[in-house]
Backbone bond lengths (Angstrom), bond angles and torsions (degrees), N, CA, C in turn:
res aa  C-N    CA-C-N  psi(-1)  N-CA   C-N-CA  omega(-1)  CA-C   N-CA-C  phi
1 M - - - 1.496 - - 1.575 108.40 -
2 R 1.415 111.64 155.64 1.461 119.39 -170.40 1.538 109.39 -106.01
3 H 1.338 119.39 49.08 1.442 117.81 -176.40 1.483 109.96 -67.77
4 G 1.375 114.34 117.66 1.458 121.08 171.65 1.499 116.04 77.37
5 K 1.412 115.17 4.11 1.480 121.27 -176.75 1.576 106.75 -91.68
6 K 1.350 115.40 88.06 1.446 116.09 -173.77 1.450 112.72 -93.95
7 F 1.306 124.39 -26.24 1.409 124.86 -172.06 1.569 112.80 -74.68
8 N 1.280 118.93 158.48 1.475 123.37 -176.76 1.572 111.64 -77.83
9 H 1.276 118.28 119.89 1.489 122.89 -178.43 1.494 110.29 -73.87
10 L 1.302 115.66 -18.49 1.507 123.22 -174.96 1.473 113.78 54.55
11 G 1.350 117.72 26.47 1.513 121.01 172.84 1.520 113.68 73.26
12 R 1.294 116.95 24.89 1.452 122.68 -169.67 1.564 109.29 -130.59
13 T 1.318 116.22 158.21 1.433 120.59 166.85 1.531 110.50 -69.61
14 S 1.345 119.60 168.82 1.465 119.58 -178.90 1.434 112.61 -65.46
15 S 1.330 122.71 -37.22 1.443 120.12 -178.12 1.556 109.73 -73.23
16 H 1.309 115.01 -40.58 1.468 119.00 175.62 1.485 110.76 -58.83
17 R 1.278 118.95 -43.45 1.492 123.37 177.96 1.510 111.38 -61.77
18 A 1.217 116.24 -42.62 1.554 121.41 -177.72 1.506 109.24 -65.64
19 A 1.371 116.49 -45.32 1.409 123.10 179.70 1.626 109.31 -62.21
20 L 1.288 117.26 -46.21 1.492 120.44 178.50 1.543 109.67 -60.11
21 L 1.299 120.03 -48.68 1.492 120.24 179.69 1.456 113.90 -64.61
22 S 1.324 117.01 -35.12 1.492 123.77 176.40 1.578 108.83 -60.26
23 N 1.344 114.88 -49.96 1.424 121.85 -178.72 1.567 112.71 -62.97
24 L 1.385 112.15 -44.39 1.439 117.31 174.87 1.510 115.59 -58.03
25 A 1.286 110.63 -45.57 1.526 118.18 -177.50 1.507 109.71 -66.63
26 S 1.311 120.77 -40.16 1.469 122.21 175.19 1.519 112.77 -62.48
27 S 1.325 111.75 -38.81 1.579 114.21 -178.69 1.527 108.02 -71.54
28 L 1.308 119.28 -35.33 1.442 123.17 178.58 1.535 110.86 -63.81
29 I 1.262 113.55 -45.28 1.524 116.35 -178.45 1.523 111.01 -69.28
30 L 1.320 119.71 -38.83 1.435 120.91 179.15 1.534 114.25 -74.22
31 N 1.307 114.08 -39.29 1.550 117.08 -176.76 1.551 115.00 -102.34
32 K 1.313 117.58 -6.86 1.532 123.48 172.00 1.538 106.60 75.21
33 R 1.323 124.66 -26.41 1.415 126.22 179.99 1.487 113.46 -152.01
34 I 1.331 118.20 128.74 1.485 121.23 177.03 1.500 108.94 -130.64
35 E 1.352 112.22 161.58 1.490 118.62 177.01 1.516 107.25 -108.61
36 T 1.289 116.38 133.82 1.495 120.45 179.30 1.557 107.06 -160.45
37 T 1.269 114.50 -176.91 1.472 117.69 178.82 1.476 110.34 -76.94
38 V 1.369 115.24 160.83 1.504 120.27 -177.71 1.482 108.24 -65.47
39 A 1.300 121.87 -41.47 1.450 125.32 -174.45 1.573 109.09 -62.08
40 K 1.329 113.77 -44.44 1.428 119.13 178.23 1.527 113.96 -65.36
41 A 1.369 114.06 -40.09 1.422 122.24 -178.21 1.551 107.76 -65.14
42 K 1.259 118.39 -43.17 1.493 121.46 -178.42 1.566 108.72 -61.36
43 E 1.280 117.13 -42.94 1.436 121.59 177.81 1.503 112.48 -67.25
44 L 1.284 114.28 -43.15 1.477 119.59 177.37 1.553 113.12 -58.46
45 R 1.341 114.03 -39.73 1.466 118.11 -178.70 1.511 106.17 -62.70
46 K 1.332 122.57 -41.66 1.480 120.67 179.10 1.512 112.66 -69.53
47 Y 1.304 116.23 -22.30 1.520 121.14 -178.44 1.488 111.98 -83.91
48 V 1.395 116.80 -39.06 1.486 116.89 -167.46 1.518 110.82 -96.02
49 E 1.311 120.89 -27.23 1.453 123.39 176.43 1.507 118.51 -53.55
50 P 1.355 116.04 -46.92 1.494 117.50 175.45 1.559 111.22 -63.99
51 L 1.324 117.37 -34.04 1.467 120.48 177.78 1.583 109.65 -64.27
52 I 1.315 116.64 -42.75 1.499 118.91 177.05 1.459 111.26 -62.48
53 T 1.330 116.53 -37.54 1.479 118.57 -178.01 1.576 110.52 -67.63
54 K 1.352 113.32 -36.02 1.436 118.59 175.59 1.491 111.28 -64.27
55 S 1.323 119.77 -33.61 1.459 122.85 -175.44 1.548 111.24 -70.15
56 K 1.310 118.77 -12.75 1.481 119.97 -178.85 1.542 111.79 -69.79
57 T 1.342 118.14 -29.34 1.454 120.75 172.73 1.465 107.96 -103.10
58 D 1.281 121.92 107.59 1.424 126.62 -173.49 1.563 109.32 -87.80
59 N 1.295 115.24 93.79 1.516 119.76 173.78 1.526 109.21 -137.25
60 T 1.277 115.83 169.63 1.460 119.17 -171.98 1.568 109.69 -66.35
61 N 1.307 119.42 -38.83 1.412 117.40 -178.35 1.546 113.33 -65.14
62 N 1.329 116.26 -41.88 1.467 119.79 178.82 1.549 111.10 -62.50
63 R 1.370 114.91 -38.52 1.516 119.25 178.21 1.516 108.34 -60.93
64 R 1.370 117.82 -46.51 1.451 120.94 -177.59 1.553 110.62 -66.52
65 V 1.317 119.01 -39.62 1.461 119.07 174.62 1.425 112.89 -59.43
66 V 1.339 120.14 -50.33 1.385 125.58 -178.72 1.578 111.06 -61.64
67 F 1.344 112.49 -42.83 1.470 116.82 -178.33 1.508 111.62 -64.87
68 S 1.358 117.72 -29.34 1.521 122.33 176.33 1.574 110.41 -61.66
69 Y 1.390 113.15 -31.06 1.488 115.07 176.74 1.535 114.61 -83.37
70 L 1.366 115.69 -47.59 1.403 120.38 -170.52 1.619 113.23 -84.57
71 Q 1.310 118.20 -38.04 1.452 118.82 -177.94 1.427 113.07 61.12
72 N 1.364 122.83 34.16 1.402 124.61 -176.51 1.545 111.17 -147.11
73 K 1.350 113.77 109.74 1.382 118.68 -172.67 1.540 115.30 -61.76
74 E 1.291 113.76 -41.00 1.501 121.01 179.49 1.525 110.98 -63.69
75 A 1.343 116.24 -42.67 1.539 118.99 175.78 1.532 109.86 -61.35
76 I 1.375 117.21 -39.37 1.497 118.61 -179.01 1.521 108.41 -64.20
77 K 1.306 118.37 -44.26 1.470 121.80 -179.35 1.536 110.16 -57.64
78 E 1.365 113.33 -48.62 1.482 119.62 -177.75 1.557 108.98 -61.28
79 L 1.333 111.65 -46.35 1.581 118.20 -174.18 1.551 108.02 -64.81
80 F 1.290 121.46 -49.09 1.441 118.92 -177.91 1.528 116.15 -84.05
81 G 1.308 116.69 -3.59 1.406 122.31 176.66 1.538 111.31 -97.70
82 I 1.377 115.95 -88.42 1.415 123.33 -167.61 1.548 109.10 -73.13
83 I 1.407 114.40 -49.62 1.478 115.89 -173.40 1.549 114.35 -66.85
84 S 1.310 115.98 -34.44 1.494 120.09 179.07 1.556 113.02 -61.17
85 E 1.380 111.56 -39.50 1.498 119.39 177.28 1.514 110.75 -66.49
86 K 1.322 120.36 -44.24 1.453 119.88 178.30 1.432 117.56 -65.67
87 V 1.369 116.03 -35.68 1.508 119.77 -175.29 1.552 110.23 -95.74
88 A 1.303 118.79 14.43 1.466 120.02 -174.03 1.560 114.90 -59.38
89 S 1.398 108.67 -39.88 1.543 113.30 -177.83 1.545 110.31 -91.49
90 R 1.252 123.72 -5.01 1.459 123.07 -177.07 1.511 106.73 -88.68
91 P 1.374 116.96 129.44 1.437 122.42 -179.99 1.525 115.74 -90.84
92 G 1.298 117.28 41.42 1.479 120.64 -178.09 1.530 111.97 116.50
93 G 1.276 118.07 175.31 1.517 118.81 -177.87 1.484 112.96 67.52
94 Y 1.328 118.55 55.13 1.418 121.68 -172.69 1.525 110.67 -88.36
95 T 1.360 119.23 -15.35 1.385 120.01 -177.22 1.515 113.39 -117.60
96 R 1.292 119.81 160.55 1.416 126.26 -179.35 1.535 112.12 -135.60
97 I 1.288 118.76 132.53 1.531 120.60 -179.29 1.573 106.00 -109.34
98 I 1.332 110.33 125.34 1.466 117.38 178.21 1.561 108.37 -117.71
99 K 1.334 114.87 114.08 1.525 119.87 -174.60 1.569 108.04 -73.39
100 L 1.277 114.08 143.21 1.509 120.64 -176.88 1.552 110.70 -117.91
101 G 1.236 118.95 -7.09 1.489 119.59 -176.02 1.502 113.15 108.44
102 N 1.301 118.75 -156.90 1.469 120.54 -177.27 1.502 111.50 -106.94
103 R 1.303 113.56 147.61 1.494 121.62 177.16 1.434 111.65 -72.48
104 L 1.338 115.42 144.79 1.531 118.98 -175.43 1.561 110.53 -69.70
105 G 1.324 121.35 -44.13 1.440 123.48 -175.77 1.531 115.94 -63.07
106 D 1.334 117.40 -53.12 1.432 118.51 -173.36 1.549 111.88 -124.68
107 N 1.302 114.92 12.04 1.490 120.30 175.19 1.501 112.47 62.59
108 A 1.372 117.41 24.04 1.463 117.19 179.97 1.513 109.30 -77.47
109 E 1.304 117.89 149.86 1.471 122.25 178.61 1.566 106.47 -77.66
110 V 1.310 116.72 121.12 1.471 120.75 -178.93 1.503 110.32 -112.30
111 C 1.338 114.52 160.95 1.508 121.62 -178.52 1.473 109.50 -158.27
112 F 1.374 111.72 167.20 1.439 120.25 165.99 1.541 108.91 -96.03
113 I 1.349 117.15 141.75 1.484 119.45 170.77 1.525 98.75 -122.33
114 E 1.383 114.99 131.84 1.458 120.28 -175.55 1.549 108.52 -141.37
115 L 1.388 111.96 160.35 1.462 115.61 175.42 1.550 105.61 -84.79
116 V 1.368 117.31 131.07 1.441 121.13 -170.79 1.558 109.08 -63.69
117 D 1.250 121.14 -40.98 1.447 121.89 -173.73 1.529 115.26 -70.91
118 F 1.305 112.89 -7.36 1.540 116.11 -175.64 1.530 113.37 -111.23
119 N 1.343 118.12 9.10 1.456 120.88 172.26 1.547 110.63 -95.01
120 E 1.344 113.68 99.53 1.460 117.56 -170.46 1.613 112.79 -67.07
121 T 1.347 116.61 -34.45 1.381 120.49 -177.03 1.621 112.11 -66.54
122 M 1.367 113.95 -40.04 1.447 114.58 179.05 1.544 111.52 -77.24
123 L 1.302 115.77 -26.78 1.528 116.84 177.14 1.536 109.84 -70.30
124 A 1.335 117.28 -39.00 1.440 120.18 175.62 1.488 113.76 -66.98
125 A 1.293 117.04 -36.69 1.484 120.15 179.89 1.613 107.35 -70.41
126 A 1.303 118.55 -37.68 1.441 120.13 177.34 1.483 111.95 -69.54
127 A 1.280 120.77 -37.14 1.491 123.65 171.50 1.481 115.64 -55.74
128 E 1.443 113.32 -45.71 1.472 117.25 177.03 1.547 112.99 -66.98
129 K 1.253 116.14 -36.98 1.501 118.81 -177.95 1.492 109.64 -68.00
130 G 1.329 118.69 -38.41 1.448 120.73 -178.90 1.530 112.71 94.84
131 A 1.271 114.82 160.81 1.506 118.33 -173.19 1.502 105.72 -78.16
132 K 1.304 113.64 143.87 1.513 124.03 -179.22 1.567 104.52 -89.43
133 T 1.359 118.00 130.34 1.372 121.40 178.17 1.457 111.42 -98.96
134 R 1.273 118.31 139.97 1.472 123.40 178.54 1.568 111.40 -87.55
135 R 1.209 120.35 132.40 1.422 119.94 -178.96 1.575 110.19 -118.39
136 S 1.351 110.35 139.76 1.422 113.54 179.60 1.479 115.56 -73.37
137 R 1.345 119.32 153.20 1.423 121.80 -177.53 1.554 111.32 -97.31
138 R 1.337 115.19 10.93 1.470 121.49 -177.43 1.505 110.37 -80.44
139 G 1.318 112.37 170.49 1.549 120.61 -171.87 1.513 110.80 -67.40
140 G 1.381 114.96 -34.61 1.528 117.01 -175.14 1.576 112.99 -58.19
141 A 1.247 116.60 -37.59 1.483 119.98 -179.89 1.514 111.59 -70.33
142 K 1.356 116.19 -34.87 1.444 119.74 178.90 1.548 112.28 -67.11
143 K 1.260 115.22 -39.32 1.491 120.43 178.69 1.509 110.97 -61.89
144 E 1.406 115.53 -45.22 1.420 117.14 177.03 1.469 113.95 -64.31
145 A 1.372 116.17 -38.63 1.448 120.09 179.23 1.601 112.63 -64.40
146 E 1.332 112.89 -38.45 1.501 119.44 177.97 1.496 111.29 -68.39
147 A 1.342 117.20 -37.39 1.479 123.22 -178.76 1.503 109.50 -67.75
148 A 1.189 122.18 -39.89 1.479 127.83 -174.45 1.530 109.28 -60.25
149 P 1.347 121.79 -53.50 1.454 122.00 -175.72 1.542 112.54 -64.75
150 V 1.382 117.78 -27.11 1.453 121.27 177.06 1.474 109.63 -61.62
151 V 1.397 117.39 -44.60 1.441 123.46 -176.44 1.490 108.30 -67.37
152 V 1.327 116.38 -40.13 1.485 121.95 -179.52 1.581 107.34 -64.27
153 A 1.354 118.44 -41.07 1.442 121.22 -179.48 1.477 112.66 -62.09
154 E 1.365 114.55 -40.61 1.530 120.43 -175.98 1.552 104.95 -70.51
155 T 1.283 119.47 -40.97 1.539 117.61 -176.76 1.507 105.48 -72.57
156 A 1.292 121.20 -32.53 1.453 121.14 -179.84 1.581 109.56 -68.58
157 E 1.331 119.50 -35.05 1.416 119.42 -178.24 1.469 113.15 -70.00
158 E 1.356 117.81 -41.61 1.495 122.74 -175.60 1.542 112.59 -59.18
159 P 1.334 118.91 -46.55 1.461 117.99 -175.89 1.607 105.57 -68.44
160 S 1.325 119.64 -32.60 1.411 120.96 -179.02 1.540 110.91 -62.13
161 A 1.358 113.03 -44.33 1.489 118.15 178.57 1.541 110.90 -60.98
162 E 1.349 114.85 -47.71 1.539 116.09 177.10 1.516 112.40 -57.40
163 V 1.346 116.16 -43.72 1.447 121.91 177.85 1.489 111.01 -53.76
164 V 1.399 116.54 -46.95 1.519 123.92 -179.39 1.507 106.97 -60.13
165 E 1.370 117.65 -47.63 1.499 117.40 -176.05 1.536 111.23 -64.56
166 E 1.319 115.61 -37.66 1.502 120.26 175.81 1.452 112.96 -59.17
167 E 1.448 112.58 -44.71 1.461 118.36 -178.29 1.515 110.47 -64.78
168 V 1.382 116.36 -42.48 1.485 120.12 178.30 1.492 109.43 -57.78
169 A 1.393 117.74 -44.90 1.488 120.34 -179.02 1.400 111.41 -65.08
170 V 1.323 119.47 -41.74 1.481 122.35 178.84 1.572 111.86 -64.06
171 A 1.314 115.94 -38.45 1.463 121.49 178.56 1.552 109.10 -68.16
172 A 1.291 116.16 -38.86 1.450 120.00 178.19 1.528 112.94 -65.37
173 E 1.377 117.06 -37.30 1.420 119.26 175.38 1.526 114.02 -71.07
174 E 1.353 117.38 -36.69 1.429 120.29 173.86 1.541 115.22 -63.16
175 T 1.345 114.55 -35.26 1.447 118.00 -179.80 1.550 108.93 -75.20
176 A 1.290 116.58 -32.59 1.524 123.21 -174.54 1.579 105.82 -79.04
177 A 1.281 117.02 -34.71 1.523 119.70 -173.92 1.591 108.39 -67.20
178 P 1.384 125.79 -44.36 1.419 118.11 179.88 1.507 111.98 -66.42
179 A 1.367 119.57 -30.05 1.531 119.45 -179.92 1.580 105.07 -63.65
180 E 1.274 119.75 -44.47 1.507 121.28 -179.93 1.432 110.16 -59.18
181 E 1.338 117.31 -46.92 1.502 122.53 -178.83 1.481 109.52 -58.26
182 V 1.394 116.15 -40.73 1.460 118.06 -176.80 1.538 107.27 -65.31
183 Q 1.297 115.99 -41.09 1.453 115.68 -178.87 1.389 115.81 -69.79
184 E 1.384 120.23 -33.62 1.449 124.53 177.64 1.530 112.57 -67.74
185 E 1.387 118.27 -37.01 1.344 120.44 -176.06 1.564 115.57 -61.85
186 P 1.334 116.45 -46.10 1.487 118.43 179.22 1.616 106.45 -67.28
187 A 1.251 118.85 -32.69 1.481 119.14 -177.54 1.518 108.54 -68.80
188 S 1.334 119.45 -33.23 1.444 122.94 -177.45 1.541 107.29 -78.86
189 E 1.422 116.73 -30.45 1.443 118.44 179.50 1.528 114.15 -73.90
190 E 1.305 116.65 -33.03 1.412 121.49 -177.50 1.527 114.70 -62.33
191 P 1.369 117.57 -44.91 1.458 117.48 177.99 1.434 113.72 -62.02
192 T 1.415 117.89 -37.16 1.468 120.03 176.94 1.505 113.88 -63.42
193 E 1.371 115.97 -38.19 1.322 120.50 175.78 1.497 112.79 -61.70
194 E 1.335 112.53 -46.79 1.457 119.95 -179.43 1.500 108.91 -58.19
195 K 1.333 119.53 -45.13 1.422 122.15 179.60 1.494 110.21 -59.71
196 G 1.369 115.27 -40.44 1.442 121.75 -179.03 1.581 107.96 -63.01
197 E 1.306 117.94 -41.80 1.481 118.46 -176.92 1.550 109.90 -71.31
198 D 1.312 118.60 -32.77 1.538 120.54 176.70 1.503 108.52 -63.26
199 A 1.234 117.67 -42.78 1.378 121.35 -173.07 1.523 109.97 -70.21
């Protein structure tokens, strides 16, 4: 019976499963991204994330504990060196699983599992998009949001009134200008006619 045995055994004995996860974790740390099945990736995430958290405080005891899991000196160097610096400010969630569909041979669901801080394309896209701000659902935020549009509406109305006044003044000048021109033209024509009559 399976009383309380909730984790995925991956069809292996305990020692075989431990060796598999150790190898997958070492590969993930060294390569930053590996392709595997979804079931293995989900188990690997539970296995490797506590090790990455331990690597944030670099001391002899943490190195020995992590080495007891990984059994790989190169992976330990990489984990306590480059990776621990990159994830220093991240409070967990160091890995990402990207599903790829089903494998041709056995129709197994496959995926990428990668370290979040080492995917340059997604980091660049996130920087362009900008940080998302969380807004409270309380009444204070609503009042501030309602007050802001009122101010904008008032400022929007004032320039429109000034523009209308300027347009009316310009229209009045345009209508007045042709009347003056009409009056000037006959006045200028009359002296020429008079000169013509005198001659």
